[in-house]
PAZA-471409 format. One record per residue (C-alpha): z, y, x; residue in three letters. Coordinates in steps of 0.02 Angstrom, whole numbers, plus 32768, in hexadecimal, padded with zeros to 4 digits. Example, Ala and Ser with C-alpha at 12.3 -4.5 7.8 and 13.67 -1.06 7.14 Angstrom:
// residues 2
81867F1F8267ALA/81657FCB82ACSER/
// end
This chain:
// residues 289
801780007FF6MET/7FC280A7803DSER/80478128804CILE/800A81B580A8LEU/7F1F81D380ABASN/7EF1826E8123VAL/7E4682718111GLU/7DC182E88179LYS/7E38833F81A7LEU/7DF683EB8228SER/7E678462827FHIS/7E5484C78318GLY/7EA08565836EPHE/7E0B85E683A5GLY/7DA585A683EFASP/7DF984EE83FEARG/7DD2845A839EALA/7E748406837BILE/7E4283738307PHE/7D83835F82B6THR/7D6F82EB822AASP/7DF582938242VAL/7E3F820E81CDSER/7EE381B781CAPHE/7F3A813A814EARG/7FE780F18147LEU/8020805680FFLEU/80C6803780D5LYS/813F7FEA815BGLY/80B3800E81ECGLU/8131803C8284HIS/80A380DA82D2VAL/808C810A8371GLY/804481B5837FPHE/800F81C28430VAL/7F94824A84B1GLY/7FA682B98518ALA/8004836D8523ASN/7FA083F084C4GLY/7F2C83858459GLU/7F8B838183AAGLY/800882F083ABLYS/808E83868356SER/800C83EE82FETHR/7FE6835682A4PHE/809F83338255MET/808D83D98232ASN/7FFC83D381DDILE/802A83258168ILE/80E7838D8146THR/808384108113GLY/80DD84908193LYS/803684AF81CFLEU/7F8B84CE814EMET/7EF38467819CPRO/7E3384B781B0ASP/7DEC843E8146GLU/7E29838F80FDGLY/7E9A83488084LYS/7F50830780A1ILE/7F8082948012GLU/802F82427FFFTRP/805081A87FA5SER/80B181E17EDELYS/818181F57EF2ASN/816881A97FB0VAL/81F7820E801CARG/81E5824280BBVAL/8254826D812EGLY/823082E181C9TYR/828F830F825BLEU/82A583BD8248ASP/82F483FE82F8GLN/82EE84A682C2HIS/835F848F8220ALA/83D5851181C9VAL/848384D881F5LEU/8519852E819FGLU/85C5857B81DFLYS/864F85108170GLY/85D4847D8168GLN/862983DB81EFTHR/85B883538243ILE/85FB82E881BFARG/85DA83638122ASP/852783648166VAL/851B82A18169LEU/8562828A80BCGLN/84F0831C8099SER/84568287809BALA/84B682277FF0PHE/848C82C67F85ALA/843B82777F1EPHE/84B481DE7EF2LEU/854282747EE1PHE/84D882D57E6BASP/84E7821B7E0FLEU/856D820E7E0FGLU/85B382A07DCCALA/8523828F7D4CGLN/857481F97D27MET/862E823C7D2BASN/85EB82CE7CA9GLY/85AE82207C26TYR/865881CA7C2CTYR/86AC82707C04ALA/864C82787B64GLU/868481E87B48MET/873482067AE7ALA/86C6827D7A6AGLU/863182107A51ALA/860281B679AFASN/85AB810379B2GLU/84FA813779D5GLU/850D81B27A72ARG/859981377A98MET/852680A67AAEASN/84BA81317B21PHE/852581647B97LEU/853980BA7BBCMET/849780707BCFGLU/849C81007C37GLU/855180FB7C93THR/851C803C7CCBGLY/8466805C7CFCSER/84AF80FA7D84ILE/854B808E7DB7GLN/84AF80087DE7GLU/846080887E42LEU/84E580BF7EA2LEU/852D80117ECAGLU/84667FEA7F01HIS/8458808D7F84HIS/850F80537FCEASP/855C80F57F87PHE/860A80B37F94TYR/862080848044ILE/85C881218072ILE/864D815380D9ASP/862880C28158SER/857880C6815BLYS/859D818E81A2VAL/8617814681FEGLU/85BB80C18247GLU/852A81428278ILE/859181B882C1GLY/85D0813B833CARG/853B811A8368ALA/84CC81B5839ALEU/857E81E983EDGLY/85B482608365LEU/866482148341THR/8689822783E9ASP/866782EE83D4ILE/86CA82F08336GLY/869082C78280LEU/86FD83578228ASP/86B383DE82C9LYS/8655846C827EASP/859F8457829FVAL/8585851582D9THR/85E184D78362GLU/8573846183ABLEU/84E68481842ESER/842984648414GLY/844083948435GLY/84E1837C83D5GLN/847C83D6834AARG/83E383628352THR/845B82C0835BLYS/84A1832382B2VAL/83F7831C825ALEU/83AB828B8299MET/845D82318258GLY/843D827981AFLYS/837A824481A3LEU/8392818281E4LEU/8437819C8142LEU/83A381AD80D1GLU/832E813A80F2LYS/829D818D80BEPRO/81F88133809CASP/81BB8181813BILE/820381AC81C7LEU/81B382418223LEU/81F8822F82D2LEU/81C582BD8362ASP/821682998411GLU/82B3825183B7PRO/830381FC8464THR/831A82BC84A5ASN/83E982DA84C0TYR/83F5820B84B0LEU/844881BA8521ASP/84238100856CGLU/849480AD84E6ASN/84668114844DHIS/83B780F08464ILE/83C68033846FGLU/842E803F83BETRP/839580BF837FLEU/8301804583D4LYS/83447FBD836EARG/8360800B82F1TYR/82AC804582C9LEU/82707F9982FDILE/82D27F46826AASP/82937FFE8207TYR/82517FAD8154GLU/81E980428145ASN/816D80AA818DALA/817B8119820EPHE/811681AC8275ILE/815A8198833FLEU/8122821F83C1ILE/81A381FD846DSER/816981FE852EHIS/81E781748532ASP/815F80E9854AILE/81DC806E856ELEU/821E809584B4PHE/818080BA8453LEU/8152800A84ACASN/81E27FAE8465SER/81D4800A83AAVAL/812880048379VAL/809C7F95833AASN/800A801F8306LEU/7FD780A68389ILE/7F6F8131835ETYR/7F1E817F83EAHIS/7EE8824483E4VAL/7E6A82958473GLU/7DE88303845AASN/7E00832783ABALA/7DE98271837BGLU/7E5D81E28322LEU/7E55812A8360ASN/7EB880A3831EARG/7F16801B838CTYR/7F487F748350VAL/7FFC7F4883B0GLY/80687FAA8422ASN/8055802D849ETYR/80277FB5852AGLU/7FAA7F6984B9LYS/7F767FFB84ACPHE/7F4E802A8560GLN/7F0D7F838574GLU/7E887F8B84E5VAL/7E5880418522TYR/7E52803185D3GLU/7DC67FAA85BAMET/7D78803C852ELYS/7D6C80AB85B0LYS/7D328050862AALA/7CA2800085C1GLN/7C7A80CD859BLEU/7C7780E28658GLU/7C0A805A867FALA/7B8A80AC85EEALA/7B928157862ATYR/7B5F811986D8ARG/7AD380B6869DLYS/7A8B81408622GLN/7A8981BD86C2GLN/7A4381468724GLN/79C2812586B4GLU/799681E78693ILE/799A81F0874FGLU/7908816E875CASP/78B781C786E4LEU/78A582638726LYS/7887821887D1ASP/77E181B18771PHE/77B282568709VAL/77BA82BE87BAALA/77508241881EARG/76EE82218772ASN/76C482B58729LYS/764A830E87A7ALA/75CE826D87B4ARG/753882628721VAL/756381B18701ALA/761981B486DCTHR/762B825A86B1ARG/7626823285E7ASN/76B881BE85F9MET/772182208676ALA/
// end
């Protein structure tokens, strides 16, 4: 099932083309590594598909009701919020459901039979949703993510405005992972993480049941967690099945074939030029030349 379709995308800055007629399709559960040299447009692509940047041409279409999670390192964290508050905000929709359910319970005291039946049915449905999303173990899930990213060492009750840039990024990543969106968009997620945290994140992404697109300069990390590579080069986007190691193998083979074909073409051009130079003045061969 396709959750993201990008069709005939073109974009540039000034006279420089970043993407030319690029198409892309992301399926449910795919773990994609988005790679390319610096300046080729990886972060630009992320900005386009998240709606932060409008492309010059093309169509970006998300599947209906898909939940997209993007690690926005520039998100505003308000004074007075603790690390715990931010992590728990990943479950805001569940707290809203709980408040709605409690409102229904309060209404039951004065409800007639018909209204009571409706309220019982609604509260039952909400209760099932809360249990399905592990609402009653939220605190333990927050603690788990906090330990995994080293946030408990800082203190979950610390004001987020007192954190360093790296610590803020860890908090935002923790919230994002707790939200478990249908697709994760991760741009250099291992920045500010030490070896133990990277190892935990690696295991988390390997087991992640939903889709993600990952940009990372940490090749060992990238190689461990992806099963597809999209490579951007010369304003084109090409798809390779497998991890980064497999991509390199196929890419180098493809590059060697293109170089061999180019050398052969250049030799044929030189041979033709030589033939023309030698034969254009001779009557017998002038027409052929």
